[in-house]
All heavy atoms as atom14 arrays in JSON, in Angstrom:
{
  "sequence": "MKSDVARREADIIAMAASMQLITTKVRRDRFTKTWLITSRGLQWLNEKEHG",
  "atom14_mask": [
    [1, 1, 1, 1, 1, 1, 1, 1, 0, 0, 0, 0, 0, 0],
    [1, 1, 1, 1, 1, 1, 1, 1, 1, 0, 0, 0, 0, 0],
    [1, 1, 1, 1, 1, 1, 0, 0, 0, 0, 0, 0, 0, 0],
    [1, 1, 1, 1, 1, 1, 1, 1, 0, 0, 0, 0, 0, 0],
    [1, 1, 1, 1, 1, 1, 1, 0, 0, 0, 0, 0, 0, 0],
    [1, 1, 1, 1, 1, 0, 0, 0, 0, 0, 0, 0, 0, 0],
    [1, 1, 1, 1, 1, 1, 1, 1, 1, 1, 1, 0, 0, 0],
    [1, 1, 1, 1, 1, 1, 1, 1, 1, 1, 1, 0, 0, 0],
    [1, 1, 1, 1, 1, 1, 1, 1, 1, 0, 0, 0, 0, 0],
    [1, 1, 1, 1, 1, 0, 0, 0, 0, 0, 0, 0, 0, 0],
    [1, 1, 1, 1, 1, 1, 1, 1, 0, 0, 0, 0, 0, 0],
    [1, 1, 1, 1, 1, 1, 1, 1, 0, 0, 0, 0, 0, 0],
    [1, 1, 1, 1, 1, 1, 1, 1, 0, 0, 0, 0, 0, 0],
    [1, 1, 1, 1, 1, 0, 0, 0, 0, 0, 0, 0, 0, 0],
    [1, 1, 1, 1, 1, 1, 1, 1, 0, 0, 0, 0, 0, 0],
    [1, 1, 1, 1, 1, 0, 0, 0, 0, 0, 0, 0, 0, 0],
    [1, 1, 1, 1, 1, 0, 0, 0, 0, 0, 0, 0, 0, 0],
    [1, 1, 1, 1, 1, 1, 0, 0, 0, 0, 0, 0, 0, 0],
    [1, 1, 1, 1, 1, 1, 1, 1, 0, 0, 0, 0, 0, 0],
    [1, 1, 1, 1, 1, 1, 1, 1, 1, 0, 0, 0, 0, 0],
    [1, 1, 1, 1, 1, 1, 1, 1, 0, 0, 0, 0, 0, 0],
    [1, 1, 1, 1, 1, 1, 1, 1, 0, 0, 0, 0, 0, 0],
    [1, 1, 1, 1, 1, 1, 1, 0, 0, 0, 0, 0, 0, 0],
    [1, 1, 1, 1, 1, 1, 1, 0, 0, 0, 0, 0, 0, 0],
    [1, 1, 1, 1, 1, 1, 1, 1, 1, 0, 0, 0, 0, 0],
    [1, 1, 1, 1, 1, 1, 1, 0, 0, 0, 0, 0, 0, 0],
    [1, 1, 1, 1, 1, 1, 1, 1, 1, 1, 1, 0, 0, 0],
    [1, 1, 1, 1, 1, 1, 1, 1, 1, 1, 1, 0, 0, 0],
    [1, 1, 1, 1, 1, 1, 1, 1, 0, 0, 0, 0, 0, 0],
    [1, 1, 1, 1, 1, 1, 1, 1, 1, 1, 1, 0, 0, 0],
    [1, 1, 1, 1, 1, 1, 1, 1, 1, 1, 1, 0, 0, 0],
    [1, 1, 1, 1, 1, 1, 1, 0, 0, 0, 0, 0, 0, 0],
    [1, 1, 1, 1, 1, 1, 1, 1, 1, 0, 0, 0, 0, 0],
    [1, 1, 1, 1, 1, 1, 1, 0, 0, 0, 0, 0, 0, 0],
    [1, 1, 1, 1, 1, 1, 1, 1, 1, 1, 1, 1, 1, 1],
    [1, 1, 1, 1, 1, 1, 1, 1, 0, 0, 0, 0, 0, 0],
    [1, 1, 1, 1, 1, 1, 1, 1, 0, 0, 0, 0, 0, 0],
    [1, 1, 1, 1, 1, 1, 1, 0, 0, 0, 0, 0, 0, 0],
    [1, 1, 1, 1, 1, 1, 0, 0, 0, 0, 0, 0, 0, 0],
    [1, 1, 1, 1, 1, 1, 1, 1, 1, 1, 1, 0, 0, 0],
    [1, 1, 1, 1, 0, 0, 0, 0, 0, 0, 0, 0, 0, 0],
    [1, 1, 1, 1, 1, 1, 1, 1, 0, 0, 0, 0, 0, 0],
    [1, 1, 1, 1, 1, 1, 1, 1, 1, 0, 0, 0, 0, 0],
    [1, 1, 1, 1, 1, 1, 1, 1, 1, 1, 1, 1, 1, 1],
    [1, 1, 1, 1, 1, 1, 1, 1, 0, 0, 0, 0, 0, 0],
    [1, 1, 1, 1, 1, 1, 1, 1, 0, 0, 0, 0, 0, 0],
    [1, 1, 1, 1, 1, 1, 1, 1, 1, 0, 0, 0, 0, 0],
    [1, 1, 1, 1, 1, 1, 1, 1, 1, 0, 0, 0, 0, 0],
    [1, 1, 1, 1, 1, 1, 1, 1, 1, 0, 0, 0, 0, 0],
    [1, 1, 1, 1, 1, 1, 1, 1, 1, 1, 0, 0, 0, 0],
    [1, 1, 1, 1, 0, 0, 0, 0, 0, 0, 0, 0, 0, 0]
  ],
  "atom14_positions": [
    [[-6.06, -6.98, -5.99], [-5.82, -5.88, -6.88], [-7.0, -5.64, -7.8], [-7.1, -4.59, -8.39], [-4.56, -6.14, -7.69], [-3.32, -6.1, -6.83], [-1.71, -6.33, -7.59], [-1.97, -6.59, -9.27], [0.0, 0.0, 0.0], [0.0, 0.0, 0.0], [0.0, 0.0, 0.0], [0.0, 0.0, 0.0], [0.0, 0.0, 0.0], [0.0, 0.0, 0.0]],
    [[-7.9, -6.63, -7.89], [-9.05, -6.47, -8.79], [-10.34, -6.27, -8.0], [-11.41, -6.38, -8.55], [-9.18, -7.71, -9.66], [-8.03, -7.88, -10.63], [-8.25, -9.11, -11.47], [-7.14, -9.3, -12.46], [-7.34, -10.48, -13.29], [0.0, 0.0, 0.0], [0.0, 0.0, 0.0], [0.0, 0.0, 0.0], [0.0, 0.0, 0.0], [0.0, 0.0, 0.0]],
    [[-10.23, -5.94, -6.72], [-11.43, -5.79, -5.91], [-12.19, -4.52, -6.27], [-11.65, -3.62, -6.92], [-11.04, -5.73, -4.43], [-10.41, -4.5, -4.14], [0.0, 0.0, 0.0], [0.0, 0.0, 0.0], [0.0, 0.0, 0.0], [0.0, 0.0, 0.0], [0.0, 0.0, 0.0], [0.0, 0.0, 0.0], [0.0, 0.0, 0.0], [0.0, 0.0, 0.0]],
    [[-13.43, -4.46, -5.82], [-14.24, -3.26, -6.05], [-13.58, -2.04, -5.41], [-13.58, -0.95, -5.98], [-15.64, -3.44, -5.49], [-16.46, -4.44, -6.3], [-16.12, -4.65, -7.49], [-17.42, -5.0, -5.75], [0.0, 0.0, 0.0], [0.0, 0.0, 0.0], [0.0, 0.0, 0.0], [0.0, 0.0, 0.0], [0.0, 0.0, 0.0], [0.0, 0.0, 0.0]],
    [[-13.0, -2.22, -4.23], [-12.32, -1.11, -3.55], [-11.13, -0.65, -4.37], [-10.92, 0.56, -4.56], [-11.87, -1.52, -2.13], [-11.03, -0.43, -1.49], [-13.07, -1.85, -1.26], [0.0, 0.0, 0.0], [0.0, 0.0, 0.0], [0.0, 0.0, 0.0], [0.0, 0.0, 0.0], [0.0, 0.0, 0.0], [0.0, 0.0, 0.0], [0.0, 0.0, 0.0]],
    [[-10.34, -1.57, -4.86], [-9.18, -1.2, -5.68], [-9.6, -0.46, -6.93], [-8.93, 0.5, -7.34], [-8.36, -2.45, -6.03], [0.0, 0.0, 0.0], [0.0, 0.0, 0.0], [0.0, 0.0, 0.0], [0.0, 0.0, 0.0], [0.0, 0.0, 0.0], [0.0, 0.0, 0.0], [0.0, 0.0, 0.0], [0.0, 0.0, 0.0], [0.0, 0.0, 0.0]],
    [[-10.67, -0.87, -7.53], [-11.16, -0.17, -8.73], [-11.69, 1.23, -8.38], [-11.38, 2.2, -9.03], [-12.28, -0.98, -9.39], [-11.78, -2.18, -10.14], [-12.93, -2.84, -10.91], [-12.51, -4.09, -11.46], [-12.78, -5.28, -10.93], [-13.48, -5.36, -9.82], [-12.35, -6.38, -11.5], [0.0, 0.0, 0.0], [0.0, 0.0, 0.0], [0.0, 0.0, 0.0]],
    [[-12.46, 1.29, -7.31], [-13.09, 2.55, -6.91], [-12.04, 3.57, -6.42], [-12.16, 4.76, -6.66], [-14.11, 2.28, -5.82], [-14.97, 3.44, -5.43], [-16.09, 3.06, -4.46], [-15.64, 2.34, -3.3], [-15.92, 1.06, -3.02], [-16.65, 0.35, -3.84], [-15.47, 0.48, -1.93], [0.0, 0.0, 0.0], [0.0, 0.0, 0.0], [0.0, 0.0, 0.0]],
    [[-11.02, 3.09, -5.75], [-10.01, 3.97, -5.15], [-8.67, 3.86, -5.88], [-7.61, 4.03, -5.28], [-9.84, 3.61, -3.67], [-11.12, 3.67, -2.86], [-11.74, 5.06, -2.79], [-11.04, 6.06, -3.04], [-12.94, 5.13, -2.48], [0.0, 0.0, 0.0], [0.0, 0.0, 0.0], [0.0, 0.0, 0.0], [0.0, 0.0, 0.0], [0.0, 0.0, 0.0]],
    [[-8.71, 3.61, -7.17], [-7.49, 3.36, -7.95], [-6.48, 4.5, -7.84], [-5.28, 4.24, -7.72], [-7.84, 3.11, -9.41], [0.0, 0.0, 0.0], [0.0, 0.0, 0.0], [0.0, 0.0, 0.0], [0.0, 0.0, 0.0], [0.0, 0.0, 0.0], [0.0, 0.0, 0.0], [0.0, 0.0, 0.0], [0.0, 0.0, 0.0], [0.0, 0.0, 0.0]],
    [[-6.93, 5.74, -7.84], [-6.0, 6.87, -7.75], [-5.29, 6.91, -6.4], [-4.08, 7.14, -6.33], [-6.72, 8.2, -7.99], [-7.2, 8.35, -9.42], [-6.67, 7.66, -10.32], [-8.1, 9.18, -9.64], [0.0, 0.0, 0.0], [0.0, 0.0, 0.0], [0.0, 0.0, 0.0], [0.0, 0.0, 0.0], [0.0, 0.0, 0.0], [0.0, 0.0, 0.0]],
    [[-6.03, 6.67, -5.33], [-5.43, 6.67, -3.99], [-4.48, 5.5, -3.83], [-3.38, 5.65, -3.28], [-6.54, 6.64, -2.91], [-7.31, 7.95, -2.96], [-5.96, 6.39, -1.53], [-8.55, 7.98, -2.13], [0.0, 0.0, 0.0], [0.0, 0.0, 0.0], [0.0, 0.0, 0.0], [0.0, 0.0, 0.0], [0.0, 0.0, 0.0], [0.0, 0.0, 0.0]],
    [[-4.86, 4.34, -4.33], [-3.99, 3.17, -4.26], [-2.71, 3.41, -5.06], [-1.62, 3.1, -4.59], [-4.73, 1.9, -4.72], [-5.81, 1.56, -3.68], [-3.78, 0.74, -4.94], [-6.76, 0.49, -4.09], [0.0, 0.0, 0.0], [0.0, 0.0, 0.0], [0.0, 0.0, 0.0], [0.0, 0.0, 0.0], [0.0, 0.0, 0.0], [0.0, 0.0, 0.0]],
    [[-2.85, 3.98, -6.23], [-1.66, 4.28, -7.05], [-0.74, 5.26, -6.32], [0.48, 5.1, -6.34], [-2.09, 4.84, -8.39], [0.0, 0.0, 0.0], [0.0, 0.0, 0.0], [0.0, 0.0, 0.0], [0.0, 0.0, 0.0], [0.0, 0.0, 0.0], [0.0, 0.0, 0.0], [0.0, 0.0, 0.0], [0.0, 0.0, 0.0], [0.0, 0.0, 0.0]],
    [[-1.32, 6.26, -5.69], [-0.52, 7.24, -4.97], [0.2, 6.58, -3.78], [1.4, 6.78, -3.58], [-1.39, 8.39, -4.46], [-0.62, 9.46, -3.74], [-1.63, 10.86, -3.22], [-2.81, 10.07, -2.14], [0.0, 0.0, 0.0], [0.0, 0.0, 0.0], [0.0, 0.0, 0.0], [0.0, 0.0, 0.0], [0.0, 0.0, 0.0], [0.0, 0.0, 0.0]],
    [[-0.51, 5.78, -3.01], [0.1, 5.11, -1.86], [1.2, 4.15, -2.31], [2.25, 4.07, -1.68], [-0.96, 4.36, -1.07], [0.0, 0.0, 0.0], [0.0, 0.0, 0.0], [0.0, 0.0, 0.0], [0.0, 0.0, 0.0], [0.0, 0.0, 0.0], [0.0, 0.0, 0.0], [0.0, 0.0, 0.0], [0.0, 0.0, 0.0], [0.0, 0.0, 0.0]],
    [[0.99, 3.46, -3.42], [2.02, 2.54, -3.93], [3.23, 3.32, -4.42], [4.37, 2.93, -4.16], [1.44, 1.68, -5.06], [0.0, 0.0, 0.0], [0.0, 0.0, 0.0], [0.0, 0.0, 0.0], [0.0, 0.0, 0.0], [0.0, 0.0, 0.0], [0.0, 0.0, 0.0], [0.0, 0.0, 0.0], [0.0, 0.0, 0.0], [0.0, 0.0, 0.0]],
    [[3.01, 4.44, -5.1], [4.14, 5.22, -5.6], [4.92, 5.86, -4.46], [6.12, 6.13, -4.6], [3.68, 6.28, -6.6], [2.96, 7.29, -5.95], [0.0, 0.0, 0.0], [0.0, 0.0, 0.0], [0.0, 0.0, 0.0], [0.0, 0.0, 0.0], [0.0, 0.0, 0.0], [0.0, 0.0, 0.0], [0.0, 0.0, 0.0], [0.0, 0.0, 0.0]],
    [[4.26, 6.1, -3.33], [4.94, 6.64, -2.15], [5.54, 5.54, -1.29], [6.07, 5.79, -0.22], [3.95, 7.46, -1.32], [3.45, 8.7, -2.03], [2.1, 9.51, -1.14], [2.97, 10.04, 0.35], [0.0, 0.0, 0.0], [0.0, 0.0, 0.0], [0.0, 0.0, 0.0], [0.0, 0.0, 0.0], [0.0, 0.0, 0.0], [0.0, 0.0, 0.0]],
    [[5.44, 4.29, -1.75], [5.94, 3.11, -1.07], [5.29, 2.89, 0.3], [5.91, 2.4, 1.23], [7.47, 3.16, -0.94], [8.16, 3.2, -2.28], [9.66, 3.33, -2.16], [10.19, 3.74, -1.13], [10.35, 2.99, -3.22], [0.0, 0.0, 0.0], [0.0, 0.0, 0.0], [0.0, 0.0, 0.0], [0.0, 0.0, 0.0], [0.0, 0.0, 0.0]],
    [[4.01, 3.26, 0.4], [3.26, 3.03, 1.63], [2.59, 1.66, 1.61], [2.34, 1.09, 2.67], [2.21, 4.12, 1.83], [2.74, 5.56, 1.89], [1.58, 6.54, 2.02], [3.74, 5.73, 3.02], [0.0, 0.0, 0.0], [0.0, 0.0, 0.0], [0.0, 0.0, 0.0], [0.0, 0.0, 0.0], [0.0, 0.0, 0.0], [0.0, 0.0, 0.0]],
    [[2.3, 1.15, 0.41], [1.73, -0.18, 0.24], [2.48, -0.87, -0.9], [3.1, -0.22, -1.74], [0.22, -0.14, -0.04], [-0.08, 0.67, -1.32], [-0.55, 0.4, 1.16], [-1.54, 0.63, -1.75], [0.0, 0.0, 0.0], [0.0, 0.0, 0.0], [0.0, 0.0, 0.0], [0.0, 0.0, 0.0], [0.0, 0.0, 0.0], [0.0, 0.0, 0.0]],
    [[2.38, -2.19, -0.91], [3.04, -2.98, -1.95], [2.34, -4.31, -2.13], [1.58, -4.73, -1.26], [4.52, -3.21, -1.59], [5.19, -3.83, -2.69], [4.68, -4.08, -0.35], [0.0, 0.0, 0.0], [0.0, 0.0, 0.0], [0.0, 0.0, 0.0], [0.0, 0.0, 0.0], [0.0, 0.0, 0.0], [0.0, 0.0, 0.0], [0.0, 0.0, 0.0]],
    [[2.62, -4.97, -3.22], [2.18, -6.35, -3.42], [3.38, -7.29, -3.35], [3.24, -8.49, -3.52], [1.47, -6.52, -4.78], [2.36, -6.12, -5.82], [0.19, -5.72, -4.84], [0.0, 0.0, 0.0], [0.0, 0.0, 0.0], [0.0, 0.0, 0.0], [0.0, 0.0, 0.0], [0.0, 0.0, 0.0], [0.0, 0.0, 0.0], [0.0, 0.0, 0.0]],
    [[4.54, -6.73, -3.09], [5.78, -7.52, -3.06], [5.97, -8.15, -1.68], [5.91, -7.47, -0.67], [6.96, -6.59, -3.35], [8.26, -7.28, -3.59], [9.29, -6.24, -4.02], [10.56, -6.9, -4.47], [11.52, -5.91, -4.97], [0.0, 0.0, 0.0], [0.0, 0.0, 0.0], [0.0, 0.0, 0.0], [0.0, 0.0, 0.0], [0.0, 0.0, 0.0]],
    [[6.17, -9.47, -1.66], [6.4, -10.16, -0.39], [7.84, -10.63, -0.23], [8.29, -10.86, 0.88], [5.42, -11.35, -0.2], [4.01, -10.84, 0.0], [5.49, -12.32, -1.34], [0.0, 0.0, 0.0], [0.0, 0.0, 0.0], [0.0, 0.0, 0.0], [0.0, 0.0, 0.0], [0.0, 0.0, 0.0], [0.0, 0.0, 0.0], [0.0, 0.0, 0.0]],
    [[8.53, -10.79, -1.34], [9.96, -11.11, -1.35], [10.57, -10.44, -2.56], [9.88, -9.86, -3.38], [10.18, -12.62, -1.42], [9.94, -13.31, -0.11], [10.37, -14.77, -0.17], [9.3, -15.54, 0.43], [8.56, -16.43, -0.18], [8.77, -16.73, -1.44], [7.59, -17.05, 0.45], [0.0, 0.0, 0.0], [0.0, 0.0, 0.0], [0.0, 0.0, 0.0]],
    [[11.86, -10.57, -2.69], [12.57, -9.93, -3.8], [11.96, -10.29, -5.16], [11.81, -9.44, -6.03], [14.05, -10.32, -3.76], [14.89, -9.59, -4.77], [16.36, -9.83, -4.54], [16.71, -11.22, -4.58], [17.31, -11.81, -5.61], [17.64, -11.12, -6.67], [17.61, -13.08, -5.57], [0.0, 0.0, 0.0], [0.0, 0.0, 0.0], [0.0, 0.0, 0.0]],
    [[11.56, -11.54, -5.32], [11.04, -11.99, -6.62], [9.63, -12.58, -6.52], [9.2, -13.33, -7.38], [11.99, -13.02, -7.23], [12.18, -14.24, -6.33], [11.79, -14.18, -5.15], [12.72, -15.24, -6.81], [0.0, 0.0, 0.0], [0.0, 0.0, 0.0], [0.0, 0.0, 0.0], [0.0, 0.0, 0.0], [0.0, 0.0, 0.0], [0.0, 0.0, 0.0]],
    [[8.91, -12.22, -5.46], [7.57, -12.79, -5.23], [6.56, -11.69, -4.94], [6.81, -10.82, -4.11], [7.65, -13.76, -4.05], [6.36, -14.35, -3.67], [6.28, -15.76, -4.08], [5.1, -16.34, -3.45], [4.37, -17.22, -4.05], [4.7, -17.66, -5.22], [3.32, -17.7, -3.45], [0.0, 0.0, 0.0], [0.0, 0.0, 0.0], [0.0, 0.0, 0.0]],
    [[5.42, -11.76, -5.61], [4.36, -10.79, -5.44], [3.06, -11.51, -5.11], [2.92, -12.7, -5.36], [4.18, -9.95, -6.71], [5.38, -9.1, -7.01], [6.48, -9.62, -7.68], [5.41, -7.78, -6.62], [7.59, -8.84, -7.95], [6.51, -6.98, -6.88], [7.6, -7.52, -7.55], [0.0, 0.0, 0.0], [0.0, 0.0, 0.0], [0.0, 0.0, 0.0]],
    [[2.11, -10.8, -4.56], [0.81, -11.36, -4.21], [-0.3, -10.53, -4.85], [-0.04, -9.47, -5.4], [0.64, -11.4, -2.67], [-0.6, -12.02, -2.35], [0.68, -10.02, -2.07], [0.0, 0.0, 0.0], [0.0, 0.0, 0.0], [0.0, 0.0, 0.0], [0.0, 0.0, 0.0], [0.0, 0.0, 0.0], [0.0, 0.0, 0.0], [0.0, 0.0, 0.0]],
    [[-1.52, -10.99, -4.75], [-2.66, -10.25, -5.3], [-3.24, -9.27, -4.28], [-4.17, -8.55, -4.58], [-3.76, -11.22, -5.73], [-3.36, -12.1, -6.88], [-4.5, -13.02, -7.25], [-4.11, -13.92, -8.4], [-5.19, -14.81, -8.79], [0.0, 0.0, 0.0], [0.0, 0.0, 0.0], [0.0, 0.0, 0.0], [0.0, 0.0, 0.0], [0.0, 0.0, 0.0]],
    [[-2.67, -9.25, -3.1], [-3.18, -8.45, -2.0], [-2.24, -7.29, -1.7], [-1.02, -7.48, -1.67], [-3.3, -9.32, -0.73], [-4.11, -10.45, -1.03], [-3.92, -8.55, 0.41], [0.0, 0.0, 0.0], [0.0, 0.0, 0.0], [0.0, 0.0, 0.0], [0.0, 0.0, 0.0], [0.0, 0.0, 0.0], [0.0, 0.0, 0.0], [0.0, 0.0, 0.0]],
    [[-2.79, -6.1, -1.49], [-1.98, -4.96, -1.1], [-1.61, -5.1, 0.37], [-2.44, -5.44, 1.2], [-2.74, -3.65, -1.31], [-2.84, -3.28, -2.75], [-3.94, -3.37, -3.53], [-1.8, -2.76, -3.57], [-3.65, -2.94, -4.81], [-2.34, -2.56, -4.85], [-0.46, -2.46, -3.36], [-1.58, -2.06, -5.9], [0.29, -1.96, -4.41], [-0.26, -1.77, -5.67]],
    [[-0.34, -4.86, 0.68], [0.19, -4.96, 2.04], [0.81, -3.62, 2.42], [1.4, -2.94, 1.59], [1.27, -6.04, 2.11], [0.86, -7.42, 1.59], [2.09, -8.29, 1.4], [-0.12, -8.06, 2.56], [0.0, 0.0, 0.0], [0.0, 0.0, 0.0], [0.0, 0.0, 0.0], [0.0, 0.0, 0.0], [0.0, 0.0, 0.0], [0.0, 0.0, 0.0]],
    [[0.7, -3.28, 3.69], [1.33, -2.05, 4.15], [2.83, -2.29, 4.32], [3.25, -3.38, 4.72], [0.69, -1.54, 5.45], [1.14, -0.12, 5.75], [0.95, -2.47, 6.61], [0.26, 0.62, 6.72], [0.0, 0.0, 0.0], [0.0, 0.0, 0.0], [0.0, 0.0, 0.0], [0.0, 0.0, 0.0], [0.0, 0.0, 0.0], [0.0, 0.0, 0.0]],
    [[3.63, -1.31, 3.99], [5.08, -1.41, 4.12], [5.51, -0.82, 5.46], [4.71, -0.2, 6.17], [5.77, -0.62, 2.99], [5.43, 0.76, 3.14], [5.37, -1.13, 1.62], [0.0, 0.0, 0.0], [0.0, 0.0, 0.0], [0.0, 0.0, 0.0], [0.0, 0.0, 0.0], [0.0, 0.0, 0.0], [0.0, 0.0, 0.0], [0.0, 0.0, 0.0]],
    [[6.78, -0.99, 5.81], [7.29, -0.37, 7.03], [7.18, 1.15, 6.92], [6.87, 1.83, 7.9], [8.72, -0.81, 7.31], [9.56, -0.49, 6.23], [0.0, 0.0, 0.0], [0.0, 0.0, 0.0], [0.0, 0.0, 0.0], [0.0, 0.0, 0.0], [0.0, 0.0, 0.0], [0.0, 0.0, 0.0], [0.0, 0.0, 0.0], [0.0, 0.0, 0.0]],
    [[7.4, 1.69, 5.74], [7.23, 3.13, 5.52], [5.77, 3.52, 5.74], [5.48, 4.58, 6.3], [7.68, 3.51, 4.12], [7.52, 4.98, 3.83], [7.98, 5.31, 2.45], [9.39, 5.67, 2.53], [10.12, 6.07, 1.52], [9.61, 6.13, 0.31], [11.37, 6.38, 1.69], [0.0, 0.0, 0.0], [0.0, 0.0, 0.0], [0.0, 0.0, 0.0]],
    [[4.85, 2.7, 5.3], [3.43, 2.96, 5.5], [3.06, 2.95, 6.97], [2.29, 3.79, 7.44], [0.0, 0.0, 0.0], [0.0, 0.0, 0.0], [0.0, 0.0, 0.0], [0.0, 0.0, 0.0], [0.0, 0.0, 0.0], [0.0, 0.0, 0.0], [0.0, 0.0, 0.0], [0.0, 0.0, 0.0], [0.0, 0.0, 0.0], [0.0, 0.0, 0.0]],
    [[3.6, 1.99, 7.73], [3.34, 1.95, 9.17], [3.91, 3.18, 9.86], [3.28, 3.75, 10.75], [3.94, 0.67, 9.77], [3.22, -0.62, 9.43], [4.02, -1.81, 9.93], [1.82, -0.62, 10.03], [0.0, 0.0, 0.0], [0.0, 0.0, 0.0], [0.0, 0.0, 0.0], [0.0, 0.0, 0.0], [0.0, 0.0, 0.0], [0.0, 0.0, 0.0]],
    [[5.09, 3.59, 9.46], [5.7, 4.78, 10.04], [4.84, 6.01, 9.75], [4.6, 6.84, 10.63], [7.11, 4.98, 9.49], [7.81, 6.19, 10.04], [9.21, 6.37, 9.44], [9.69, 5.52, 8.69], [9.84, 7.46, 9.78], [0.0, 0.0, 0.0], [0.0, 0.0, 0.0], [0.0, 0.0, 0.0], [0.0, 0.0, 0.0], [0.0, 0.0, 0.0]],
    [[4.36, 6.13, 8.51], [3.52, 7.26, 8.13], [2.23, 7.29, 8.95], [1.82, 8.34, 9.45], [3.21, 7.18, 6.63], [2.4, 8.32, 6.12], [2.84, 9.54, 5.74], [0.98, 8.31, 5.93], [1.78, 10.3, 5.31], [0.63, 9.59, 5.41], [-0.02, 7.38, 6.11], [-0.68, 9.92, 5.12], [-1.33, 7.72, 5.81], [-1.64, 8.98, 5.31]],
    [[1.6, 6.12, 9.12], [0.39, 6.05, 9.93], [0.66, 6.45, 11.37], [-0.12, 7.19, 11.99], [-0.2, 4.63, 9.91], [-0.99, 4.24, 8.69], [-1.4, 2.77, 8.78], [-2.19, 5.12, 8.5], [0.0, 0.0, 0.0], [0.0, 0.0, 0.0], [0.0, 0.0, 0.0], [0.0, 0.0, 0.0], [0.0, 0.0, 0.0], [0.0, 0.0, 0.0]],
    [[1.76, 5.98, 11.92], [2.13, 6.31, 13.3], [2.33, 7.82, 13.46], [1.88, 8.41, 14.44], [3.38, 5.54, 13.73], [3.65, 5.67, 15.21], [2.75, 5.6, 16.01], [4.91, 5.89, 15.54], [0.0, 0.0, 0.0], [0.0, 0.0, 0.0], [0.0, 0.0, 0.0], [0.0, 0.0, 0.0], [0.0, 0.0, 0.0], [0.0, 0.0, 0.0]],
    [[2.99, 8.43, 12.51], [3.21, 9.88, 12.56], [1.9, 10.64, 12.45], [1.72, 11.67, 13.1], [4.17, 10.3, 11.46], [5.59, 9.85, 11.69], [6.51, 10.08, 10.5], [6.06, 10.64, 9.47], [7.69, 9.68, 10.6], [0.0, 0.0, 0.0], [0.0, 0.0, 0.0], [0.0, 0.0, 0.0], [0.0, 0.0, 0.0], [0.0, 0.0, 0.0]],
    [[0.96, 10.14, 11.62], [-0.34, 10.79, 11.47], [-1.14, 10.72, 12.78], [-1.84, 11.64, 13.15], [-1.16, 10.13, 10.36], [-0.62, 10.33, 8.96], [-0.79, 11.73, 8.49], [-2.22, 11.96, 8.07], [-2.48, 13.26, 7.53], [0.0, 0.0, 0.0], [0.0, 0.0, 0.0], [0.0, 0.0, 0.0], [0.0, 0.0, 0.0], [0.0, 0.0, 0.0]],
    [[-1.02, 9.6, 13.51], [-1.77, 9.41, 14.75], [-1.18, 10.23, 15.9], [-1.9, 10.68, 16.77], [-1.78, 7.93, 15.13], [-2.66, 7.1, 14.23], [-2.62, 5.62, 14.61], [-1.88, 5.24, 15.54], [-3.33, 4.85, 13.96], [0.0, 0.0, 0.0], [0.0, 0.0, 0.0], [0.0, 0.0, 0.0], [0.0, 0.0, 0.0], [0.0, 0.0, 0.0]],
    [[0.13, 10.41, 15.91], [0.8, 11.02, 17.05], [1.43, 12.38, 16.77], [2.16, 12.9, 17.59], [1.88, 10.08, 17.6], [1.31, 8.81, 18.12], [1.42, 7.62, 17.42], [0.6, 8.53, 19.24], [0.81, 6.68, 18.11], [0.32, 7.2, 19.21], [0.0, 0.0, 0.0], [0.0, 0.0, 0.0], [0.0, 0.0, 0.0], [0.0, 0.0, 0.0]],
    [[1.14, 12.91, 15.65], [1.83, 14.16, 15.46], [1.35, 15.05, 14.47], [1.65, 16.09, 14.17], [0.0, 0.0, 0.0], [0.0, 0.0, 0.0], [0.0, 0.0, 0.0], [0.0, 0.0, 0.0], [0.0, 0.0, 0.0], [0.0, 0.0, 0.0], [0.0, 0.0, 0.0], [0.0, 0.0, 0.0], [0.0, 0.0, 0.0], [0.0, 0.0, 0.0]]
  ]
}
């Protein structure tokens, strides 16, 4: 979350997180320092590639 990319692309990351395309949540009460794609994010990418 503190990487150069995260800083440089903060607006895009915030938008993707607010759209639930990425998250730092790995369990109900556990978070990580790394952004992860969500199932919604995978679905969105698949739709972008095929449609």
